[in-house]
C-alpha positions as CSV (number, residue, x, y, z in Angstrom):
1,X,14.3,-2.8,23.8
2,X,14.0,0.9,23.5
3,X,11.8,3.2,25.6
4,X,9.0,3.4,23.0
5,X,8.6,-0.4,23.0
6,X,8.5,-0.4,26.8
7,X,5.9,2.3,26.8
8,X,3.7,0.6,24.3
9,X,4.0,-2.7,26.2
10,X,3.1,-1.0,29.5
11,X,0.1,0.7,27.9
12,X,-1.0,-2.5,26.3
13,X,-0.8,-4.4,29.6
14,X,-2.5,-1.6,31.5
15,X,-5.4,-1.2,29.1
16,X,-6.0,-4.9,28.9
17,X,-6.0,-5.4,32.6
18,X,-9.4,-5.6,34.4
19,X,-8.5,-2.5,36.5
20,X,-7.3,-0.6,33.5
21,X,-10.2,-1.0,31.1
22,X,-12.8,-0.7,33.9
23,X,-11.1,2.5,35.2
24,X,-11.0,4.0,31.7
25,X,-14.7,3.2,31.3
26,X,-15.5,4.7,34.7
27,X,-13.6,7.9,33.7
28,X,-15.7,8.1,30.5
29,X,-18.9,7.7,32.3
30,X,-17.9,10.4,34.9
31,X,-16.9,12.7,32.1
32,X,-20.2,12.4,30.2
33,X,-22.1,12.8,33.4
34,X,-20.1,16.0,34.1
35,X,-20.8,17.3,30.6
36,X,-24.5,16.6,30.8
37,X,-24.7,18.2,34.3
38,X,-22.9,21.3,32.9
39,X,-25.2,21.5,29.9
40,X,-28.3,21.2,32.2
41,X,-27.0,24.0,34.4
42,X,-25.8,26.5,31.7
43,X,-28.4,25.7,29.0
44,X,-31.4,27.4,30.8
45,X,-29.2,30.3,31.9
46,X,-28.0,31.0,28.3
47,X,-31.5,30.5,26.9
48,X,-32.8,33.2,29.3
49,X,-30.0,35.5,28.3
50,X,-30.8,34.8,24.6
51,X,-34.5,35.7,25.1
52,X,-33.5,38.9,26.9
53,X,-31.0,40.0,24.3
54,X,-33.3,39.3,21.3
55,X,-36.2,41.0,23.0
56,X,-34.2,44.2,23.5
57,X,-32.9,43.9,19.9
58,X,-36.4,43.6,18.4
59,X,-37.7,46.4,20.5
60,X,-34.9,48.7,19.4
61,X,-35.3,47.6,15.7
62,X,-39.0,48.5,15.9
63,X,-38.3,51.9,17.5
64,X,-35.5,52.8,15.0
65,X,-37.0,51.1,11.9
66,X,-33.6,49.5,11.1
67,X,-32.1,46.0,11.2
68,X,-29.5,45.5,14.0
69,X,-26.7,43.2,13.2
70,X,-23.2,42.7,14.6
71,X,-21.8,44.9,11.9
72,X,-24.1,47.9,12.4
73,X,-22.5,51.3,13.0
74,X,-24.2,52.4,16.2
75,X,-22.7,55.9,16.0
76,X,-25.2,56.8,13.2
77,X,-28.0,56.2,15.7
78,X,-27.8,59.4,17.7
79,X,-30.9,58.8,19.8
80,X,-30.1,55.3,20.8
81,X,-26.4,54.8,20.3
82,X,-25.7,53.5,23.8
83,X,-28.6,51.1,23.7
84,X,-27.5,49.9,20.2
85,X,-23.9,49.3,21.5
86,X,-25.2,47.3,24.5
87,X,-27.4,45.1,22.4
88,X,-24.5,44.5,19.9
89,X,-22.3,43.5,22.9
90,X,-25.0,41.2,24.3
91,X,-25.5,39.5,21.0
92,X,-21.7,39.0,20.6
93,X,-21.2,37.8,24.1
94,X,-24.1,35.4,23.8
95,X,-22.8,34.0,20.5
96,X,-19.3,33.5,22.0
97,X,-20.8,31.8,25.1
98,X,-22.9,29.4,23.0
99,X,-19.9,28.6,20.9
100,X,-17.7,27.9,23.9
101,X,-20.4,25.6,25.5
102,X,-20.8,23.8,22.2
103,X,-17.1,23.3,21.8
104,X,-16.6,22.0,25.4
105,X,-19.5,19.6,25.0
106,X,-18.3,18.3,21.7
107,X,-14.8,17.8,23.0
108,X,-16.1,16.0,26.0
109,X,-18.3,13.8,23.8
110,X,-15.4,12.8,21.6
111,X,-13.2,12.1,24.5
112,X,-15.8,9.9,26.1
113,X,-16.2,8.0,22.8
114,X,-12.4,7.6,22.7
115,X,-12.2,6.4,26.3
116,X,-15.1,3.9,25.9
117,X,-13.4,2.7,22.7
118,X,-10.1,2.1,24.5
119,X,-12.0,0.4,27.3
120,X,-13.8,-1.9,24.8
121,X,-10.5,-2.8,23.1
122,X,-9.0,-3.6,26.5
123,X,-12.0,-5.7,27.4
124,X,-11.9,-7.7,24.1
125,X,-8.1,-8.2,24.2
126,X,-8.0,-9.4,27.8
127,X,-8.5,-13.1,27.1
128,X,-5.6,-13.1,24.6
129,X,-3.3,-11.4,27.2
130,X,-4.2,-13.8,29.9
131,X,-3.4,-16.8,27.7
132,X,0.2,-15.5,27.3
C-alpha cells in the first residue's frame, strides 16, 4: 500500500467519524459566523466612506463643470488639482477595499459550502463505515 492510499484511507476514516464530520461542520459554522461579523463591521464603515467620497466628487464636478473619473488628468485642473487628485485616490481606494471585502466574503462562503458538503458526506457514509 503506497502513501497516497494510506492518506486517502485516513481521510476517509476521519471524515466519516462522528468527531470528524461534526468538527468540520463546526468549523464551517464558525467561519460563516466570522465572515458575517466582519461584513457587519466593515460594511457600514465602507458605506460611510463611499458617501463621503462621492459627495466630494459631485461637489467638485459641479464646481468645475466636468465629469471626474479614475482616468481624468487632474493636472489640467489648475484651480483644484490637489482636490481632484485626492478624490481620484479616494475613489480608487474605496473600489479596491470593496473588491477585497467581496473577495474575502465570497471565498469564505465557498469554503463554508465545501466544509458543510464534506461534513454531510461524512455523516451519510458513517453507517457504511461502521458496518465494516
